[in-house]
N, C-alpha and C positions, 0 to 999 in steps of 0.2 A: 323574078327579080334578084339582082345581085346587091350584095351590101358590102360597102368599102368601110368596114369598121376599123377603129383604131384605138378607142377607149374600151378596155375590158369590161368595166363596171357598169357603164351607162350608155354606151354607143353613141355619146353625143357628137363624136367626129365623124358620124356616117355621111356620106355624100349628100348634099341638099335635096337632090332631086328624087331621092328615094324616100318618101315621106312615110312609109310604113316599116321602114327598117327597125325602127325602135319598138314598135308594137307588135308586129307580125313575124318578123324574122327571129324566132326564138333560138335559132342555132348560131346566131352571129357572134354572141358572147364566148360559147364554148369552143368555136371553131377559129377565133383569132389567136395567132401565134404571137408570144412575146418576143421581142426583138433581143439581140445580144445586149449584155451589159456595157455600159460607157466606160471610158477610161478611168483610172483612179484620179481622184483629185489631188492638188498639191498638199505637201506636208503642212501642217499646222505650225503656229509659232511655237518656240520653246517656253515652257512655263518658268515661273520665277524660281530664283535661288532659294533652296531651303535654308532653314535657321542654323546658326553656328553651332556645332557640337560642343559637348562638355569639354572642359580643360582637361588635358592628358597628365599623366604622372611623370614625374622626372625620369628621363630615359635611364639614368645610371644611380638609382637610390642608395646602392650600397657603396658609392666612391665618396670617401671623405678627403677632399683635396685641401692640403694645409699649405697656404700662400703667405703666411705672416708668421713672425717670431713670436710665438705665444703658446701657452700651456693649451692642452686639448683634452676634453672629458667626454669619453665614449663609454663609460661605466655602465650606463643604463640600456645600452643597446641589446637587443636579443636575437638578432640575424647576423648572417655573415656580412662582412664588409671588408673594402680595401683602404688602406690609408697610403695616400701618396704625398710625400714631403717635397714640395717645390717651391720654396720660399726664396725670392731674390735676396732677401736679407737671410743669411744663414740661421737656422734655428739654434738658438742658445747664445745669439749675439748679445741680447740684453740680460743674460744671466741663464743658469741652467734651467732646461725646461722639462715639462713631464708630459706623458700622453697616458691617460687613465684607460685601461682596458676593462671590459667586463669580467667580473669574477667568475671562474667556471663553477657551475652548480649541477645539480642532478637533472635540471630541466633544459639547459642549454647545450648538452652535449651534441656534437656534430657541426657546430658552427665554426667557420673558418675565417681568420684575421690575417690578411696579407699586408705587409709593410714594405714600401717601396720608396727608394731615395731617387728622386729625379735630379737633386742637387745636394751636395755635402752639407753636412750639419757643422755648427762651430767648431772650431780647432781646439778650444779649451773647455767650454761648458758642455756643449753636446746637448742630448736629450735622453731621458730615462722612460723607457716604455714598457708598461707592465702592470702589476697588481699592488694593492695596498701593502705596505709593510706590516700592517696590523694584523692581516689575515693569514690564512693557511694555504693560499694557491701557490702552485709551484708549476715550474716547466721542467720537462724531461726530454731528453734528445740532445741535439748539438747543432752547431753553426760551423760552416766551413769559412775561415777568414783568408781572403786571397788579397796578395800584394800586388797592386797594378804597377809598381815600379821594380820590384825585385824577383818577380816571377816564382813567388813562393806561396805556399798554402799550409795552413794550420786549422786543425780540427779541434773545437772547443766543445766540450760536452758538459751536461750537468743533470741533475735530478733534484735539485734543491733552488735553482734560481727563481727569483720573483720577478726579476726586471732585465731588460736588455739596455745597456748602456752604450750610446753610440756617440763617438767622438771623432771628427775627422782628424787626419794626420796622425793622431794616436794610434799605435799598433792594435788596438781593440777593433778598429775599423768605424767608418761612418761615412764613406764617400759615396758619389753617386754610382749608381747600378747595384747597390745593396738591396736585396730582396729576400724577406723573411716570412715564413708561414708559421702561424699558430693554429693548431687543430685542438678543439676543445673535446676532451675524451670522457670525463666524469667529473664528480664533485672534488674540486681543488686541484684538478690535474689537467695540464694542457701539454700537447706534443709540440715541440720547436724544431724547425729545419730551415734550411736555407743557405744563402751565400752572403757574406758581408765583406765589402771591399775596403781597402785601406792603401793610402799612399805610402805608408811606412815600408822600408825594404823588408823588413823581417816582422811578420805578424807575431803576436804573443796572445797567451790565454789571458791575462790580466783580468778585467772586472767586466768584459763584454756581457757574460751571463752572470748577472749580480745577484747575490743571495738577499739583498736588501732591496725592497720595493720602494715605491713613492710614498711620501707622507706629506 
């Protein structure tokens, strides 16, 4: 007798006329051949959205954007940072302003502070940027003062300045486009370099690099 087996495990699908297939045809189970796999089923549903991640950090933590006419105190900072003066009301309009910088110590050597003027400071009062007058910190190096109206340049050098005094219109300089870099070298010593712009026809040495700090 032949056996038409389809179920490998029990032969329950043998044709009904072969009544002895399940019990006597012992080769039925082993001789049956498994057919090919069927097609892949459809893709399942997309799972739920995961939880919101933690809040990110400020993309520019080193940027100190000054947009108001007021004093600024950065004296406690311990890492490099940039100061951008971009106040629609010229800084110094309400009186002479000061920006306090960290004092150079034996542990903060290597930090860099950049000062950038996106807008000019006030024409009379301006702003003093630097160190406390009561301390011993000094700047060494120099700044190039460039006239934007007279096509003239003057180099202002120092080894004793405690502050940078910026005043627009004044020949010292303090117009938009000014860019100053302070590099902390060692205890009480910072290197100063950069470009200061002025609308004055002839730049002067003046008090741009001032031996008197803020008080």
